[in-house]
N, C-alpha and C positions, 0 to 999 in steps of 0.2 A: 464429954465422951463421944457423944455423937459427931461433933465436930471433927475429932480425930479419926473416927472410923471412917467418915465420908472422904477425909484427906487420903487415908492410906488407900481407900478404894480407887480413888482417882489416880494416884501415883501407880498402882499397880495395873490399871487400864492402860496409862500411858506407857509403861515399860511392856505391857503385852503388845501393844500396837506397834512400838518401836521394833522389838525383836521379831516380830511377825513380818513386817515390811523389809527388814534386813534379809531374812531368808528368801524372801521372793526375789530380791535383787540379785542374789547369789546365782539363782538357777539359770538366767539366760547367759551368763558368763560361761558356764559348763557347756550349754548347748552350741555357743559359737565354737568352743575349743573342738566340740566333736566334729561339727560341719567343716573346721579346717583340716582335721585329721582325715576326714572322707575324701576332702579334694585332693589332698596330698597323695592318698592312696590310688586315686583314679589316675592322678598325673603319672604315677609311678607305673601303673598299668599300661597307660596310653604310650609311655616311653618305651615299655618293653615290647609292645605290639610294633611299634616303629623300627626298632631295632631288628626284631624278627622278620619284617617285611623287607627291610634293607638287606639282609643277609639273604633271604630267598632271591630278591631280585638279582643281586650280584652274581649267585649261582646260576641262575637262568641265562643271565648275560655271558657269563664265562661259557656255558654250554653250547649257546648259540654262536659265540665266536669261534669255539672250536670247531663245530660244524663247518662255519663258513670257511674257516682256514683249511679245512679237508677239501672243500669244493674250489679253493682258489679264490674266494671272495674276500674283500676287505671288511672287518668288522665296523669301520667307521661309517660306512654308507648303509648298512643293514638296519641299524636302530638309531633313527633320528630323534625319536620321541625320550629316549632315555639318556641323553646327553649330559645333564645336570641334575642328577637325583638329589645331589646334598642341597642345592638352592631350595628344592620343593620340601625337603624335610625341614630345613631351616624357617621356611614360611609356615610350615603346618605347626611347628613347636610353638610359634607366636601365640596360637590361640590354643590354649590348653583345654578349653572346655570341648572343643570338637576334634574327634579322632582323625587321624591323617588318612587321605583317600590314596590308596596305592593303585596305579594303573594296572590292569591285567595285561601280562605280555601276550603278544600275538602267538597264536598256535603254530606248531612246527609246520603244517601243511601249508598255512598262509606264508610263513617265511620261505619257505621251499619255492612256492609259485614266485614270490617276489624276487628271489635269487635267480630263478630261471629267467624271468623277464628281463633282468638286468644282464645276464650272459649273453641273452639273444640280441639286445640292443649294442652290447660292446662288441660283439663278434660281427655285427653288422649283417645277420642272416636276413635274407629276404624270403618271402614265401614264393615258393615256386608256382608259376602260372601253368595250368594244364596245357598241353600241346594241343593245338587246333588241329582238327583233321585236315589233311592235304586235299585240297580241291582236285579230283580226278576229272581233268578235261582235256580233251583231245587237243592237239595242235590246231592252229588256224588252217594250216594246209590241208589236213585231212578233212576238217569240216567243208572246206571249199571243193574239195573233190567229191565229196558226198553230194552236196547240192548239185554239182554238175551232173552227176549220175542220175539223181531224180528227174532233173529237168529233162535229160536225155530220154529217160524211160517214159515220162509224160508225153513228149513229142512222138514217140514211136508208137505208143497206145492211140493217140489221135490220128496217126496215119493209117493205123490198122483198122481201126473202126470205119466202116463205110459211112458215107452220108446218106441219111435217111431221105428216101424219096418222098415227096410230098404226097400225103394220102389223097387218093383219088375220091370223088364225091360217090356217096353210096348210091345204089340203084333201088327203086322201091317199085313194088306193084300194088295193086288194090284188090282188096278182098272183102267179100261180105258173106254171111251165112244166115240163111232165112228158113224158118220152119212155117211160115206162111200162115195157114188156117188152123194149124195144130198148135204150136208153142209160140209163134210170133218170131220176131227177129232175135237171133242168138247173139251175132256179131254184126253190129251196122258196118257200113262202108269205111275201110280203115287201111291206110298205107301201111305196107309190111316191107322191111328191109330184105332184099333178096341177094343171094349169093350166086357165083358162076356155077352153072350146072345144076340150078335147082329146078326141081319139078313142081306140079301144082299140089301134090301130096307133101313135098318138103315145106313149103311155104304155109299150107293149112296147118300142119303139125305145130310149126314154129307159133303161130298167132294164138292156137287154141291153148298151147302149153304156156304162154304169157298171162294169159287169162284164166287159167286153171280150169278150162272146160274138157270135159270127157270126150274121147273119141276111140272108136273101135275099129281096127283094120285087119282084114284077113288077106294072108299072103304078103308077097314083096315085089317090088319092081314091076314089071309089065303085068303080072298077076295079082297086083295089089287090088283089093276092093274094100271100100268103107261101108260098114255095116251099120254103125250109129253114131251119131254126134249129139252130145249133151243128153244122152241116155234116151234119145229117140232112134228106134232100130226099124230096118225094113220089116215089112208085113205088119207093122203095128197098126197100121190104118187100113189094112186089106191086103189081097194077094198081089196087086200091082204097085203097092206102096214102097217108097225107099228114096234114098238121096241121089240127085243128079247135079251136073256141073255144066255151067256155061263159061266160056272162056271168049272174051270180047264179044259176048252175046250169042255165040255159036256152042251147041252141045258138043263135047269133046268125043271122039270116036274110039278112043283107047283107054286104058286104065290111067288113073290120076296120078300113079306112081311112075308112068312112063311118058307123061305129056310133059314137055319141056315148056318154060315161060322165058319171056324176055321182058326187059325194063319197060314200064308203062302200061303193062296189059291190065285187065281186069278179069278177077276170078269172082264166080257167082255160085254159090252152093244153095241149092234149094230142096226142099222136101216136098214130094209129089205123092198124092194118093191114087194115082193111076198114070203111069209114065206114058202110056198109049196115047193120051189125050194132049201131051205135050208136043209143041210145034217142033218139028224137026226131029223127033223120035223115029228111029227106023222100026218098022212093023215087025 
């Protein structure tokens, strides 16, 4: 009995394994069928999308053709990219796994620009160059006349202007101013330019002004009297003190404002404390 029992157990185990393996083999067949069905559904979707894309592109092409026909353009020149849409669709159908790529049509503004360029090229319009400003120039005859007039004016001016005489050499006199024992020498012996009609006083004022030295004069002309030079006045050193003048070594007999001078003479001013002691002074 034990043998029969073990035999039945072995047979049952074999049947269990056989039926179990058979079920496992059926399941992959069902999964393959499902994958095929899914692929077919995707192909149908892709085909529908391609059909709709064809319809849309054809509608857009017809619209563009109508617009070009209104403007007078030929539809064959406008859209070179969409000449053979059927060939592209046939190539795209060969690969069912990848969806077809539809080219985006050009926008209306770009198409209008392209058509305008074609119209301009066909009509042969050329850009208008800006007009150059006309050169305002006088005729050669007028310029020649002006030059002649200018030359004549220059010649007339040269004739009118008198020739300058050569400058005569200047005349000079020699002058010295000395305060002797009081202040010493104020102006050393110096040559001073003289003018026609100058007096001793004129030349004296000229040299003192050049050197910035003070002079005080009372009266004018024949009544002119020099009271002080370099802030040294008469009576500063006594009742008989004051300024005296020698012209070529001789005391003058009249006012310095009335004593004329000539070229080469020597003027000597000196301050004395007592004019009575000076040789040549009148009592």
